[in-house]
N, C-alpha and C positions, 0 to 999 in steps of 0.2 A: 531252653532260655528262647524266647521269641526274639527274633531280630527283625521282623518286619513289621511296619506300623499297618494297622487295620484301616483300610479305607473307610469303612463304616463307622469305626469308632471316631475318626478324624471329623466326620462330617455330621454326626449326629449329636443330639443332647442327652446326657446320660440319665438314667431313670430314676434315680432316687430323688431328683429334685422337684418331682411332680406332685405337689400338694394337692391336686385335684382328685387323688385317690385317697386321701385321708378317709374319706367317708365310707370306705369299704372295710375298715377293719374296726373291731369293737373295742371298747376301752381296756378290757382285761389284757389285749395284745398290743395297746398303743405304744407302749414303752419299747417293743420289738420294732416297731415302724420308726420310732423315734431315734433309736441307736443307730438303725441302718441308714437313716435318711433316705430311704429308698422308696421310690415312687411317691415320696411326700413333699419334695423340695421344689417349689418355684422361686426363683430370685431373678434379680437383674443381672446383666452382663458385669462380671467383676464381684458378684456376690453369690454365685451358685455354688453348691457344694454338694458332693455326694462321694460315696464310696464305691458305689455300684454305677456301672456304665450301661446306658440303654441303646438299643438299636430297634426302632419300631418299624423299620422298612419291611413290609410283608414280603414273605417268600425268602428272607435273608437267611433261613435255616429250613432244612426239609420240614414239610407241614405234617407229616405223619407222626401219630402220637403213640403208635404202637411200636415196640421194640423189633427191629427187623431181625430175621432169622440170623443173618450174617453177624450180628451184633450181640447175639445172645450167649456166646461162649464167655466163661468167666477166666479169661486169660490176659486180664491187664497186667502189664509188667511196670516195674518200677524202673525209673531212668538209671542208667549205668553209673552216672556221676550227678552229684548235686552241683548245680550251676547258678550263679547270681551275677549280673551285670547291672552297674549302677554308674551314672554320669553327673559329675559335679561341675556347675557352670559357674564361672568367677570372673571378677573384672581384674584380677591379679595378672601380671605378666607371665610369660613362659617361664622365666628363669624361677619365680617365686613358686609356680605351679609344679615344676619338675623337682624342685627341692623340697617340697611338702610331700609329693607322692613318691616316696621311697620306702621300701620295706624297713630300713634301718630307722628312718625318722619316725614312721608311724609306731614301730615297736617301742621306741623310746618315750612317745608321748601317750600311748594309750592309758586310760585310767579306768577305774571301776565304773565310772558312769557311762563308759562305751561298752563294756563287756563284762561287768561283774566279775565273779571269781573265775570266769572262763578266759580271762585275758591271756593267760599262759598258753591255752590251747590255740588262741588266734595267733600269738606271736609265732607259734611252732609252724602253723600254717604258712604264715608270711616268709619263713626261711626257705620254703621250697618254690623256686621260681617257676616250676611246671605248672603250679596251682594258682599263683597270683599273678595277675598282669596289670601294670598301669601304662596308660597311654595318654599323653598331652597332646591335645589337638586344637585347631581352631574350632570354634562352634559352628562354622560353616561345613565342617566335615562330619557333623553329627546330625542325623535325620531328626529334626525338631519340629514340631507342630507349629502352623502359623499362628498369628494373633487372633484369628477368626475362631480358634478352637479353645480360647483361654477360658471361656465360660465353663468348660467342662475339664480341662487339662490343667488349669491353673486357678480352680475355684476357691482354694484356701490362700491365695496370695492376696496382699493388699494391692491397691492400685500402684503405689509406688513399687512394690516388689515385680509387679507385672512389667511395668515401664522398664525396670532394670534389666530385664531378659535382653533386651536389644543391646545393652551395653557389656553385657558377659561374653567377651570374645574368645575366651579360653574354656576349654572342656577337659577334664580329667576323667577318662573313662576307666572303671575298676572292673576287672573281670576276676572272680574267684570261682574255683571249682575244686571238688574233693570226693572222697569216699562218701557213700551214703551211710549215715549212721544215725541213731537216736540221740545223739549228742548235738546235732545240728551245727557242727562248727561252722560250715560255709555259710549259712544264714547269719549266724552270730558275727563272722568275720565281715561279712558284706555290710551290716549295719553299723558295726563298730567303726570300720574303715571310713565308710561314708559320712558317719557323724563326725569324726574327728576332722576330715578334710573340710567338710562344711564350716566347721569352727575355724580352721586354720586358714581358709581361702575366702571366708564370708561367702560362703557358696549357697546356691539353690540346687536342689537334686532333680535330676530328669531320670524317671524310673520308665524306660521304654517299654518293660513288660506290662506294667499297670496303666501306661500311658497317662501319667501324672507327673506334674512338677510338685516339689515338696519344699518347704521352707527348712532351715537348719533347725528351727523349733520342732517340726514334725519328725524329722529325721531323728532327733535327740529321744523323742518319745516312743519310738520304734526300736530302740536299743534293747538289746536282749541281755538281761542282767542276772537271769536266774542261774544257779549252779548247773554245771553239766550233769545231765541225766534228768533234771527237771523240766517241766514243759517250756518250750521255747516260743512256740506258735501262739499269735493272736490273730484275730480277724483283720487287724490293721495291717498285716504284712502282705496281705494279697489283695486283689480287686475282684469284683464279680460283675460279669457282663449280663445284661438281661435283654434278650431277643423276643421280640413279639412274632409268632409264627402265623402262617396264613389262615390257620383256623381260630385264630384268637387266643390260642394258649401261649404260655411262655416257655422260653429255653434260658437257664442259668448255666453261665460257664466260670470256673474260678481262673484267675490269672496269677502266677507266681509260686505254685506249689513246689516247682523243681527246684527252688532255693532250699527246701526241706527235703530233697530227695524223694519226693512223691509225685505220681502223676497228677495233673490238674483234674477236678471233678466236674460234672454237669448233671442237670436234670431237665426233664421236659414235660410237656403236657398238662401243666396245672393252669387254673384260672389266672388271668392277669392281676387280679385283686390280691392273690396269694404270694405274689413276688416277695414282698418284704418279710413274710414269715419264713417262706422256703430260702431266701438267702442265709438267714441264721441256721436253718438246718443244714444248709450246704457248708456252712462255716463249721458247724458240730461235726459233721462228718470228716471234714478235712482235719480236724484237730485229732480224730481217731487215726486216720490213715497215715499222719505223718509220724505216729509212734512206731510204725514197722509192722504193724498187723497185717495179716494176709489180706491181699486184695481180692477177696471173694464175696464177703459180706461185711456190714458195718452197721453197728447199732447205735443210735441216738437216743438220749433220754433228756428230760427237761433239766435234770440236775446237771447234766453235761453243759447244757446252754446256760445254766446259772453260773458255773463255774468260769465257763469261757467269758461271759459278760460282766461278772461281778455283781449281778443282779439277782436277788433272791427268787427263788422259784415261784414263791407266792405273789411276786410282783410281775413275772413273766407271764403269768396265767391267773385267770379269776378262778380257776378250778384246778389247782395244782394237785390237789389230793386225788383226782380222778385220772391224772395223767398216766399213760403207759408207754414203755419204749417202743421205738419203732425200729425195725431191721430192714435194710435195703441190700439188694443184690448189686453187685458193681460188674457192669459189662462194658464191652467196646461199643460206644456209639456210631453211627454212620459218620463218615469224615465230612467236615465242614471247612470251607476256605478260612474262616475267621477263628478256628480253634487255635490254641497254642501249638508250638511245633513239637511238644513233647507228648508223651502218651496221654489219653484221656480216659478216665473211667467214669461210666454214667450210673447215676443211682436210680435203681428201679424199684419202686414198692410193691407190696403184695397186690396183685390185681393189674399190674402193668402201669405204664405211664399214661395215665388217662386223668381227666378232671376229678372223677369221683375218687380214684385212688389216693390223689394228693389231698383231697378235701378230707379223706378218712384219716391221712397221715396227720394232718393238723389237728383234728378231733382226738386223736389218740394222744399225741404229745401235749396239747395244750388243754385237754379235758373238756372241749367245747367245739362245735362246728364253726365254720366260717360263715358269719352273716354277710349280708351285702349293704348294711347301712351303719353308721357309727357317728360318734360325735366327738370331736376333739375340743374339749373345754377350754384349754389354754389358747388355742388359736381362735376360738369363738370369742373369748374375752378380749383378746388383742384386736379383733376386728371391730367390736363395739368401741374401743377406745380410738382406733383409726377413724371410724367415722366421725366421732366427736371432734377429734383435732384436725380432720381434713380442711374444713373451712380455712383455719389459720394458715395451713400450708400451701392452699391456693393463693391465698392473699399475698404471701411471700414470694410465690412463684410469678404472680402477676406484676409484682414490684421488681422483677428481675434478678432475685436472689440466686437462681440456678434452674436446673431442669427438674422438673416434676413427673414422678413415676407413680401410677395409681394401679393397684392390684385388684382383680375382682374375678367374678366367674364368667367362663364363657362356655356355650353350649357344646356338648359332645354329640357327635351325630350318631342316630341309633345304630347304624351299621358298625359302629366301633364299640358297643356296648354289649358285647357278645356274652359277656359274663353277668350282666345285670347289675353292673356297677353304676357309680354316680352319673348324674346326668349332666355335670359340669366340671370344667377343668380351670384351676386357678392360674392366671396369666397376668403379666405386667404390661401395661399401656404407657408408653411415653406420651405425656399430655402435649397438646398443642393449645388447647383452650379448655374452660371449663364454665358452664353456667350453673344455674341454681338446681338443675336436676342430675346433670352427668359431666363427665370429662370425657373430651375427644382426643383422639391421636392415632399413633401407630403401635402395633404390638412389638414389644421388645424381646419376647421369648419365642423359641421353636416349639410349638404344641406337640404334645406327644399322642393325645386321643382327640383333640378337637382338629381332625384332620382337614375340615373345610377352612381353616385359617392358616395363615402363614406370617411369619416376621415381617414387619414392614406394612402389613394390611391395615387400612384405616377402619377404625372401630371406635367403641366407646365403652365406659364403665359408669352405671349408675352410682351416684354418691351414696345412696341409701345401701347399695349392695357392695361397696368397697370393704376390702379385707384388710388393706394396708396401704401406705403411701410411702414414698421416699424422695427427699429432696437432695439431689446432688448439687451442693453449693459451688459457686464459682470460685471460692478460695481453696476448693479441694476438699472441704468437709462435707459432712452428710447428716440429715436429720431424718427421724422416722425410721422406717425398716425394721420394725421390732420383731415381725414374724421371721425375718431372715436371721436375726440374732438367736431367736428361740430355736429355729430349726438347725442352725449351725451349732449351738450348743448341745442339742440332742445328737447330732451327728457325731460329734466328740465322744 
């Protein structure tokens, strides 16, 4: 269980929010991009969302794309214990928090919606004080990220929920550990107890491992209600970090598999544009290793991904009939300071961790190569509507109804287009004024690929190129922002 905050995670904007990479995936795989919201999400502070976290700082991980000799041994080990730690933040007083966070009270209140038919196993785990610990603290005693990180750590919270974080002075830290088994009782108990306490204390969850705040609604959605022995893991139970390496390739790292008694997984060496698809491949591999299979190789199929996502294989790929399984070696990767504290297993395809090998993986699984251009019809349709409605939004802004944000393309420097991806990145501009041709103001996003730009930089968006607008009204409401709603729905 990782107990240290990642400095890079806290300071960088996560990957899947970057809509400027939409153009790199073809329509047959668009549903993968949508479901991940990885590398496809651009939104305003308070509206960002993603399952994946990105760090684009060059050199943040080793630049080599070859598996080093010392990392080649297939000797990845499972953790000795499954461990989960979650924190519930509440406005309730210390007495109420302590009364709710007791094994007896929790056992009495657990219901099927928290743990399904496995509630008795969760109750049995609660009886062992060596396995379950509750610690009621002040929120100041918990290492929480600052408000400047809320665009990445609290992207699913409403403005009111974000504001309430400052008033949540009490924290209930739940730590659970137990034997590693295919029944995943530790993970079941963690989400069941966290969900119940969020209900009882009107809490918001802080997940230190995934570096995310979650509402009680989200925690309830993560409850594991399948019978013991059936699949408990879903991709929503973990986070995936995406790092950009010096050579322009990516490294993906999972966070949270120790809850399921498994080492976290990573992969490296693929094109940046392949990040969304390979995030799903990483999820598919994770679903295999948490079942207890030997940590030497793992095989992923398109049908595996279909079962994991609930999306038919024919919708995951335009060429599902041509899909072929892919087998990966699992080896020890080079150590990195941002890796989880537990063991890491790196997925290595046939041919090694190279761009070409990963393109071959995607071609095998999805029955088609990875193209460099694509068209998201839904977003294109929303852009046309946004351009039509923008004049009225500008008039409302000029009347003083609120703050206006306009979204549009910003050029990516040629040096950052190492994999031949799109030439522009979608960013939001906080408008200061608009004329007949353009809106001028300052950037409201932290660019991922348009490295010549920075938040707060004065710039402009041509009205004819606007892809969305959002009016933050002075009464607290909002108008526009339809691409945000679309991408958030896809992310769910």
